[in-house]
C-alpha positions, 0 to 999 in steps of 0.5 A: 504121348497123350497129345500132339502138343506133348509129342512136339514138346518131347521133340523140342527137348532134344532140340532146344528152342533157339533164341535167334533166328536159326535152329541147328539143322544137324540135330533135327530128325531125318525128314520121314522120322520128324513128327513136325513134318508129318504134323504139317503134312496132315494139317495142310492135307485136311485143309486142302481137302475141305477147301476143294470139297466145298469149292467144287460143290459150288463150282458144280452149282455154278453150272447146274443152277444156271443151266440145269438142263445141261446136266444129263445125269438124273439121279433120284435124291437119296438113291445110288448113283446111276453111273459106274465109270469103273464098270463101264455103266453109263449115266441116265440121260434126259435127251431133250435136256441135253440140247438146252443152252448152258451158261458157265459161271465158274469164273465168278466163283473163282474170282470170289475165292481169289480176291481175298488173297489179294487183300490179306496175304501181304499182311499175313506174311508180316504176321508170319515173320513177326509173330511166328508161323506155327501160331498163325497155322494153329489159329487158321485151323481154328478159324476153319472150324467156324467157316465150315460151320457157316458153310453148313448153314449156307447149304441148309438154306440154299435155294437153287439159283441163289448162290449169294450165301455160298459165295460169302462163305467161299470168300471167307474160305479164300481169306482163311487160305490167304492167312494160312499160305505164307505160314504154311510155305514159309515154315518149311525152310525154317524147320527143315534142312535145305537138302530136305526141301525138294523132297519135302515140297514134293511130298507136300505137293503130292499130298495136297493134290491127293486131297484135291482128288478126294475133295473133288471126287467126294464133291461129285458123289455128295452132289448126286446123293444129297442134292437137297441135303448138301449141308451134310457135306459141311458137317463132315468138313467141320469134323475134318477141320477139328482133326486138322486143328489137333494135327497142327499142334505137332508142328515144331515151335520156332522163333519168329523170323523177324520179331522186331518188325514194325507194321507198315500199311505197305504190308497189305501190298508189296512192301518196299523192301520186297519190291527192291529185292525183286528188282535186284533179283531177276531170277526170283522176279521171273519165277514169281511171274511164271508162278502167277501164270501157272496158277491162272492156267491151272484154274482155267484147266479145272473149269475147262475139265468141268465144262467139257465133262458136263456139257461136251461129254454129258457124263454127269458130276461123278464121272466129271469129278473123276476127270479132274481127279485123275489130273490130281493123281498125275500131279501127285505122281509128278510132284514125287518124280520132280522131288526125286529128280531134283536130287536135293537141288533146284533142277530146272530141266525137270521144269522145262520137261513139265512145261512141254508136257503140259502144252502137248496135253492141252493141245490134245484135249482141245481137239473138237468133234461133231459127235453127239452123246445123245446118239449113245442113248439106249432104250432105257434112257441111259448112255450105252457107254461113255463117249469114245473117240469122236463120239462127243464134242470133245474128240478124245472121248472120256477114256482118252481124256482120262489118259491125257489128263493123267499125263497133264497132271504128271507134267504139271507136278514136274513143272511146279516142284522146282519153281516152288523150291526155288522161290522158297530158297532164294529169299534171304533169312528174315524175308522168306515169310513176306516173300512167300506172301508176295508169291501167294499174292502173285499166284492169286492175282493169277487165280483171279485173272483165271476167273476173268479170262475163263469167263471171257473165253466161256462167253466167246465159246457160248456165243459161237456154239463151239465145243467147251473143249475149245477152252484148252486151245486158249489155255495152250496159247497162254502156256506157249510163251512159258515153253518158248521163253522161260529158260532158267538155269539150275543150281549146277550152272547158276541161278540166272533166268533168261 
């Protein structure tokens, strides 16, 4: 085939375009032999990578530019990083700087990224059902190219301490993702067999978090290597967005789910029929609320990991990026495990096990210590080794943190897959796109609240000079009601949630 578009057309020759709202699932290729599934997987992977690369650099800057003295890894611009976690070589430390006060404004960046979702995802759900999800996906990828170009300009003119232009691009990224989300998630139940959805969602979630690993780790490396040339990161992102635009052409053509739908201003909020559906379907409403809380807590965990790595353990950007990277490794594994364990149905036992594992992990990460990494500085100005148990203000230390965060990630993946599949399958045909949009709105309410709540927690921690890992205790307290009170039934015993 000369192009993905031609390949998609070749598939469609064997799968005639339906004239109604349904396709003949019996005529579809098997999941892992379906070019449309792989096209969607590659497209969302590259988009998530771009989002996380750009956003994580901004998150680093949200700590570094406000309290640059807290960043203990001093690497000459253009030189190789001084820390090599794999070999055990520790970062170069500026001991007096390590004692300086730090202000953490990651919550502001999270809010700016999340607010546009609340503004556009309802309308995006209308567009996805009215005009077709494939078209929305392709146009979103085209828009991503231009947003990444704006990001390159923002980094080129970046002045330390002034994040305004970068925050504007972050807002545009959130807007783009708000339009992309309903089409991305809503198209899966339309183009795949219902029995394939758990595996497909597990695979999509796995690759999404693999992209988070790569985006986060690459962000840390680029921040150290190219501190004065961060615009090069967005140049790479432009190329990735172009590749993602091409891969989106592989997605199978499908009829619009509801081509006769009329626009209503309520599409910008929660449409009346969606509110009626949620009032009538308590399990779906409960899943929506839990999903929103989950994403609020997930955002708080990432900010807490960044703060603990940079401030409590003082290991620098690259080593810190490995900390939240290992969470993503665990989520990818947990998503795969969750998809396989579900065995083609919604199995909430997997979710319950994941919720308990998340709670235990966060309690371990929250244990403080009186250790000081400055005591580990050798004559050459480097840490003699990365902090062990009790050697930093986070008791569990660096390698203990890696192991615990891996377990946290696995538990998170097991929690997320059944919830995601249930919310895709539960809405009736013709309403899936808008219900996915409502789900996205709810999730981004959680992410915006993450910025507010984490900002409050960070201010409280700073005011009392508590270790930054204390944030995990607050997150665990917010997770506890889900563990204690959310007990949905799986498909073998009905779908009612208690």
